[in-house]
VEXDREN-2710 file (C-alpha; in Angstrom, 1 decimal):
% VEXDREN-2710
k/r/px/py/pz
1/MET/64.4/102.5/97.3
2/GLU/66.6/105.4/96.2
3/ASN/69.4/104.1/98.2
4/ASP/69.0/100.7/96.2
5/MET/69.0/102.7/93.1
6/ALA/72.1/104.5/93.8
7/GLN/74.1/101.0/95.1
8/ALA/72.8/99.9/91.7
9/ASN/75.0/102.3/89.8
10/VAL/78.0/101.9/91.6
11/GLN/80.8/100.5/89.7
12/THR/83.0/97.6/90.9
13/GLU/86.6/97.5/89.4
14/LEU/88.6/94.6/90.1
15/TYR/92.5/93.4/90.0
16/THR/94.3/90.6/90.0
17/LEU/98.0/89.4/90.8
18/GLN/99.6/86.2/90.7
19/LEU/103.3/86.3/92.4
20/PRO/105.9/84.3/92.3
21/SER/107.0/83.4/96.1
22/LYS/110.3/85.7/96.1
23/HIS/111.0/88.7/98.2
24/GLU/111.2/90.9/94.7
25/SER/107.5/90.3/93.7
26/ILE/106.8/93.3/96.6
27/THR/107.5/95.8/93.8
28/GLN/104.5/94.5/91.5
29/LEU/102.5/94.6/94.7
30/GLU/103.4/98.3/95.7
31/ALA/103.0/99.4/92.1
32/LEU/99.4/98.0/92.2
33/ILE/98.5/99.7/95.5
34/GLU/100.1/102.9/94.1
35/GLU/98.0/102.7/90.7
36/VAL/94.7/101.9/93.2
37/ALA/95.0/104.5/95.5
38/ASP/96.1/107.0/92.5
39/LYS/92.7/106.2/90.4
40/HIS/90.5/106.3/93.5
41/ASN/92.0/109.2/95.1
42/VAL/92.9/107.4/98.4
43/ALA/93.6/109.4/101.6
44/GLU/97.3/109.8/102.8
45/ASP/96.4/108.0/105.8
46/VAL/94.6/104.7/104.0
47/PHE/97.1/104.5/101.3
48/ALA/99.7/104.0/104.4
49/ASN/97.7/101.3/106.2
50/MET/96.9/99.5/102.6
51/MET/100.6/99.7/102.0
52/THR/101.7/98.5/105.3
53/CYS/99.1/95.8/105.7
54/LEU/99.2/94.4/102.1
55/ASN/103.2/94.5/102.2
56/GLU/102.8/92.5/105.8
57/ALA/100.6/90.2/104.4
58/VAL/102.2/89.2/100.9
59/ILE/105.5/88.9/102.7
60/ASN/104.0/86.6/105.2
61/ALA/102.1/84.5/102.3
62/ILE/105.8/83.9/100.5
63/ILE/107.9/83.4/103.8
64/HIS/105.3/81.3/106.1
65/GLY/102.7/80.4/103.9
66/ASN/104.9/79.3/100.5
67/LYS/107.9/78.6/102.6
68/LEU/109.7/80.8/99.6
69/ASP/108.7/78.0/97.0
70/PRO/109.5/79.4/93.7
71/ASN/106.7/76.9/92.2
72/LYS/103.9/78.2/94.6
73/LYS/101.8/81.8/94.3
74/VAL/100.9/84.4/95.9
75/TYR/97.3/85.7/94.7
76/VAL/96.1/89.1/95.2
77/ASN/92.5/90.3/94.1
78/VAL/91.6/93.8/94.8
79/GLU/87.7/94.7/94.8
80/VAL/86.9/98.2/94.2
81/TYR/83.2/98.7/95.1
82/GLY/81.8/102.5/96.2
83/LYS/83.7/103.8/98.7
84/ARG/85.2/100.6/99.9
85/ILE/88.4/98.8/98.9
86/ILE/88.6/94.9/99.7
87/TRP/92.0/93.2/99.0
88/THR/92.3/89.4/99.1
89/VAL/95.6/87.8/99.7
90/THR/95.8/84.1/99.0
91/ASP/98.8/81.3/99.6
92/GLU/99.1/77.8/98.6
93/GLY/100.3/77.0/101.9
94/ALA/98.6/74.9/104.5
95/GLY/97.3/77.9/106.5
96/PHE/97.7/78.6/110.1
97/ASP/95.7/79.3/113.2
98/TYR/95.1/82.9/113.2
99/ASN/93.3/82.6/116.6
100/ASN/95.9/81.2/118.9
101/LEU/98.3/83.5/118.2
102/ALA/100.8/84.9/121.2
103/ASP/99.6/88.5/122.2
104/PRO/102.8/90.6/120.6
105/THR/102.1/93.6/123.0
106/ALA/102.8/91.1/125.8
107/ALA/105.5/92.1/128.4
108/ASP/107.7/88.9/127.4
109/ARG/107.1/89.5/123.5
110/LEU/107.9/93.2/123.3
111/GLU/111.5/92.4/122.4
112/GLU/110.4/89.7/119.6
113/LEU/111.5/90.9/116.1
114/THR/108.8/89.0/114.5
115/GLY/105.2/88.1/115.4
116/ARG/103.5/91.1/114.9
117/GLY/101.8/90.8/111.3
118/VAL/98.0/89.8/112.3
119/PHE/98.1/92.2/115.0
120/ILE/99.2/94.7/112.7
121/LEU/96.4/93.8/109.8
122/LYS/93.6/93.8/112.3
123/HIS/94.7/97.3/114.0
124/LEU/95.0/99.1/110.4
125/ALA/92.5/97.7/108.0
126/ASP/88.9/98.5/108.8
127/GLN/87.8/94.7/108.8
128/CYS/90.6/91.8/108.6
129/ILE/88.9/88.4/107.7
130/PHE/90.8/85.0/107.5
131/ASN/89.4/82.0/106.2
132/ALA/88.9/78.8/107.9
133/SER/92.3/77.4/106.9
134/GLY/94.1/80.5/107.8
135/ASN/95.7/80.7/103.9
136/GLU/93.8/83.6/103.0
137/VAL/93.0/86.8/104.3
138/GLU/90.8/89.8/103.1
139/LEU/91.3/93.4/104.1
140/HIS/88.6/96.0/104.1
141/PHE/89.7/99.7/103.8
142/LYS/87.1/102.7/103.7
143/ILE/88.1/105.6/101.2
END
């Protein structure tokens, strides 16, 4: 019962960004990450992981999801709840099959310059959840 009451008193904060599908949008994303991290006293290691994951997810959404189409947006939503920050990145593209990606750690892939994004997300976020079509990713970080 005490746990339920403690959880009922936890405030949820929401933030949102609509980014045009261009490389310059990353500066807005980074400003939001810094704002959220500062406000909630996020540890440096978690901040670094969030910055890396969110940059990767948004760049992938801009380039691969929206194909750099300036008429398409990337939506970034942030929910801060207790000791958890949940970031959701959604693009307007068709999505992709995140279950059938080449292993970037395979010997024949080590020299490749691309193809590590999903691997990075899964290893640096505490939880990484894709929607069924693959055009949205939810990244959870404990703070």
